[in-house]
N, C-alpha and C positions, 0 to 999 in steps of 0.2 A: 502494498501500499505505500503510495508515496503522493505528495502534494508540492507546490510551489508557495512556498510559506514567505516569498517576497513583501517588503512592504509595500509595492506597487505592481500591477500587471496581473493578468490571466491565473487563476490556480486551477489546477485539475488533480483530482482524487480519483487513482483507480486503484481496486486491490489484487494483489498479485505479484508474484518476483516475476514470473516467465517472460516478459519482457527484457527485465533487465538481464538475469541469465541469459539469456540467447545473442541477446547483445556482448555481454562480454565474453562469449565463448566466438563467436564471428568475428572476435578484434582479438584472440590468443589470449585470452584471460589476463590483461592487465592489473586486475587486482590480485595475482598471485606473485607480482613480482615484489611488493613488500607485506611487513607485517601491521596489524593493527593493535589501537590500544580504541575501543568501540566505547561511545559515550552516549546513554538514554538518560531520560527523564524527564518530568512536568516542566521544572523550573532548574533554571541554574545550570544546565549542562551546555550550554554557550561559552560561559565565565571557567566553568570547570576543564574544559576542553582547551581553553586559553591557557590557562595556568600549566596545565600537563603538558601542551608543546611545548610551553617557554622553559620547563624543568628536563623535559626528555634531550632539546636542544643544546642547555648549559652543560648534560652528564652523560650523553650518550656518544659523544665524537664524531657523529654522523648526520646527513642531513636529516632534517623532519619536515613531513608533510601534514599540514591542518586543513579539514574541511571541514566548514560548519554553515549554518542556513539560519535565518534569512540573513540579507544584506542589508545594509543600511543606505549607500548610494547607489553602488554598483556592483555587478556581480560577481565583478573579479575578487571582491572580499570575500568570496566562498573559498577560494581554493589557493593556498599559500605554502611554500615553498620556503625554509628559513625565514620568518616572517615578511616575506616578500609576497604580494599578491600575482597570481599568475597573469602574463599580459594580456591587453585588450584581442592583439592579432592572435595568442593563441588558443585564447576562450574563442573567437572565432570559428579559427581551423576545426576547433576540438567540437564544437556543435557542429558545423559540416559533417565532419565525419559521424558521429553521433546518430545524425537525420538518416544516412544511409545505412546505419546498423538498422534501424526500427521496421518494424512490420509493416506490409501493406495495411491500412484501414486501421493499424493499432499502433499507431508510432508512441514511442520512448515518453513518458509525461515529461514535464521540465525539471522537475526533481530528479528522475531519471537520469537525464540526458546531462545532467551537471554532476551526477555520482560520477558516471559513463567517464566524462569530462576531466574530472580530480584523477581518477586512479588510472587514466592512459596517460595522463601530464605528469604525475608521479613515477611512474614507467618510464617516461622519455626523458625526466631528470634524473634517474638515478636513485628515486629515495626508497632507504631500505624500512623506512619505519615512518607510520602516518598516525594520525590522530585522525578518527571518523566520526562526527556527530548527527546521530543519528535525526531525521525530518519529523518524524512523525509516529506514534508508538516503539515498534520497535519488530515485534513478529513478521510483518509483510515490510518494513521499511528495507529500498534501496540498498543502503548501507552493508544490511547483513551479509551481502554476497561476500564481505571483504573477509580474512583470514586474523581472528581475533586474538591475543595473548591475552590482553584483561578486558573483561566487562564491566563497565560503570555505569550505575545507575544512580544519580544523584537525589532525585523527590520522585514522589508518585502523586498527583493530585489530580481533582478532575477537570479536565480540558478536552475539547473535541469529542465530545461524545458521540456524536453520530458514528465517529468511526473505531473508539477504541471501548465503550460502552459507560455504564450509568454510573459505577461503584466503584469505589477504589481497588477492589479485588477483581472487578473485571479488567481495569486499564493496567492494575499490576500484571496481569499476566498477560497482556499485551506487551508491555514495557519488558517483561522477563524473555520476550522472547529472542532476545540479542544472544542470551546463555549458551554456550557450545560445550561440548563434551569434554569436562576435566579442565577448563580455562577459567582462571581465579576470577572471583566475582566482588567490586569492592560497591556498598552501599552508604550513602548518604544518608543522613535523619528523616528516616520512612514511615511513616503508621504505622503500630504492630499488626493491622489487618493486613496491610499491601505487602510489609515486611515477611508477613509470613508465606505468602504466596510466593514471594522470590525466592525465598529460603526452603520450601518445597520443592520450586523447580529443579535449585541449584543441587540440592539433594539426588534427587534422582537422575543427573547428569554428572554426578562425581565431582563437582565444582567446587572448591573450597573458599569461604565467605570471609569477608571482612566487615563487619559495620562499625559505622562510626557512632563511637558513644558506646562500645562495645569491645573492640579490639582495637579500637585508636580514636583517639581523644585529642584536644586543643583546648588549650588554655590563655589566657589574654594575662601579659604580666603589666607589671605598674608604668613601665614605660613605653606602655602600650603597644611592645610586640608580641609577637605569636609565637607560642611554642607548638609542636604538634609530638604527640607522642605516638610512634609507631612499632609492632612489634619489631624486637631488635635495633632499634636507636629512634633516638629522641632528637629534635631538629627546631633548633634553637634562634631566636635574632630576628624573624620575619617580620618585617613593617612593611604589610600591604599598600599598596599605592591606590588601590579599588579601594571607593569609598562603601561602606555597608557593612554591617555586622556580621550579614548572612556571607560575605564574601568569604571569611571566617570559615565558614563549613565547606565552601567551594575548595577552597585551597587546602585545607587537609585533604577530602577527596581527592584531590589531584596528586596529593602528595603519596597517598596511600597507594594508588595507582600504580604510581612512579616505582615507588618503591618494590611494589610486588616486580613488577617488569626486571628492574635493576638486580634484584636477588637471583634474577637468571642469567644475570651478562655478567657476574663477578665483578660490578661496579664497588670498589671501595666505599666505607661507609663515608668517609672522609670528605671523598670527592662528590658523593653524593649530596651531602651535607652544604658545601660551600656552593654548588652550584643549585639547589633548589630554593638555599636562603636568596642569592643574587637573583636568579630567576621570578622569584615570586614578589619580591622587594620592586620589579622594574613591569612587570604584566601589567596590561590596560585593557579594557575591553569597551570600546566607547558605546553609549546608549544605556548602558544598565547604571543606574542611579551614579548619575556624575553632572558634574558641571557640562552646563553647554559651552565650549569654547569660547574665544572672543571677546574683546575689550567693550564690545557694545551689548552685551550679554549678562551683564552683572546680573547677582541675583536669580540667573535663569537654572535650572537644573531639569533633567532629565531621566524619566526610567520607562524601559519597554516593557515590564510585566503586564500582560492582560487578561490574567484570569483570577478566580477568589483567593487562591492561595497566595500568590504573587501580591495581591492587596494589601492581605492580610501580613505578609512578611515587611512589606513596606511602612504599613500604619504603624508596625509595632517598631522602627526605623526612625519614625516621627515623634513618637510617642516616648522614648527612651533617650534618644539621642540624634537630631536630625544633624545632618552633615552641617548645613547650612546655619545652624546655630540656634537654642530655644529664643520661644517668644516673637518670631519675627511671623508678619500676615502671608500667609501662603494659598494661593491661588491656581488653582488646578487648570492647566489647557488641556482638557480633557475629549478624546476622540478614540473611537474603536470600532471594530468591525461588526458588523450585524449579527454574526452568528455567536458571538461570545456572550456571557452573562453579566452584563451591565449593570443588573441589581445587586448581582454577589459579588462585582468590584466596589462597587462603592460602598458595598454593607460598613467596612471596617474605616476606610476612607474619609466618608463624608464628615466625622465630628473633627477632624484635622483642618477639614478645607473651609475657607471666608469666604469664597464664591468660589465660581464654576463658569468657564468660558468653554464652546466647543463649536466644533463646526465637521464637515465630513470629510472624510478621507479621499486623496486621490487613488481609489481603489474600487474594482467592482465589487465588492464586499462591502463596501462601506455603509455604518450604520447612519441611518438619518438624523440629523444635527437635531430638530427639534422634538426627536424621541428620545435623545439621549438627555435634553435640557429636562424633559420631562422626567426622565427617569432620577435627576440629580435636584429636582424640585422635591418630588416624592420623599427623596432622602433627608428634606429639610436644606437645603443649601440653596442660595439665590445662585439662577443660570441664565446667562444670553447667548444663545447661539446665532453665530454669523456664518456668513456664505463659503469660506477659506482660507487658513492659513494667515496668512498676513494679517486680514482684521483681527482674526480672533486674538493673534499675537499682541497686536495693540492693544485692544481693550484688557486682554490678561494685565497688560504692565500698566495701566491707569490705575486698574483694578489694586494692585498689589503696590504701588505706592512707590515713592523712592527708597525705602528700607523693605519693601515686602519680597517674598521670595515667588517667580512663575516655576510653576513645578508641569512641563510635559511629559503626559503620561496615557495610559489606557492600551497604548500598543507601539510596537516597535515601527508600524506604518506612520504613528504619529512623531517621534522620535525622529524617522527618518527626514517628515517634512521638515521640523526643524534646523535640522544639519543643512540641507538643501538653501534655507531660506535666510537661516542665520549665521554659518558657518561656510558653505560651499565645497567642504571637501571632511572626510572622517580624521581626523588628526588630534 
C-alpha cells in the first residue's frame, strides 16, 4: 500500500506490493545492493530517521543513504546520500526509468516511483547502507522490499484510519508488517495494547526486541545534556539542536537502532560514543517544532504534526516548556487536510491558543477553511478564515502583536507554505 504524502500534488493509495516487486525485479534488484535500517511509526519517524542517518554517517566509515517522506519544498529532499539531496537531473532521469517499468494500465504510484528511484540511486552511487522511512503503515509499504538489518517502530497512534484500521491494535499489526525473520526490533514509546501486538509478531518471527523505558532509557542532566543508557553502553553529553522534549525519545530510539547495528559491525564503543554525540548534537530536521528561519519571521514557529497524538505532544510542550518562552500570546495559523481529525487535533491545543487564523491548503485534499473555522469556534477559540496563506499570515501576525508568537501548524503542507512564502528554501 503506497501513497504520495507530499505537501502538494495528487495522492494515490493502492494496496499491494506486486507492482513494486516487479519493477525492482525488472531493473536487476537495486534494493539488494545495500542494506537497510527500516523506520516506521505514526509520529516521529522522520526525525528518528534523520538522527539515525546522522549517527551512521559518523560511525560507519561508509556512504549512507536516507529516504524519507514527505518533502517540504522539493521532491529531491526525499533522497539523500551523505546529507546531500539527489540532483534534479538524476531524479528526472530516475522517474523516466521508473515509468517504463510500470505495468500497462497499472503504473507505479508516486510513492512506489520515488522508492524505486531511491533504490536505483543508492545502487548507482555505491551506497552500502541506507535508512528507509515508510510512507504509510508497514505491511504493504513499498519500502518493505528492502532488506533490513534493524526494524524500528517509533510510535503507534490513530491516523490513516481508512487504510490502517480504527484501533491501536489494528494499526499496530500494520506497522509490525515491517518486521522480518530474526531481524532485531527497536521500539519507541508505545501504548501497552499496541506494544503487545508488536511483541507478539516479533516473538513469532524470532526477533529480539528493545523497548524504550525497559531495555534502554534516557535522562536529562542539570546542564541540559541528554544521557542515553543502552545495553552495554551509556552515551553522555548529547546536546540536541532540535527543539521539543519529544525529540529526546526520537534521539534515544535512533541511538538504540544504531547501537544494534554497530554490535554486528565490531565498531568500538569509544568510536560509537564520540560519533553519536557529535551527530545528534548537529542533526536538524526542518518543519518539526522549530523556528521559521528568516530575519523577518521573528516570533514565528512551525510544527508539521497532523493527528491527535501529535497535537497532544505539542500541547504538553506548550504547557510545560514552550521553546519560545512562557507567557507569550499564541496565535495558531492552522490548516489541515480534509481527511484528518480536525476536532481531535484541536482538542488538546485549543486551550493554549488565543486565536486561530485558517485558510485552505494548496492540495487536492485541502479542508475547507470555513469548516476549519467552525471547528475552532466549537473548541472555544475565536477564528478567522482567509483565502490564501499570505492573507492568513498577515492576519495572524496582527493578532499576535509585537511580542506574541505565530505557530504554523496542523499539516506539513501548511509548514511548506510557510517556508515557500516566508523563507524560499529549506535551511
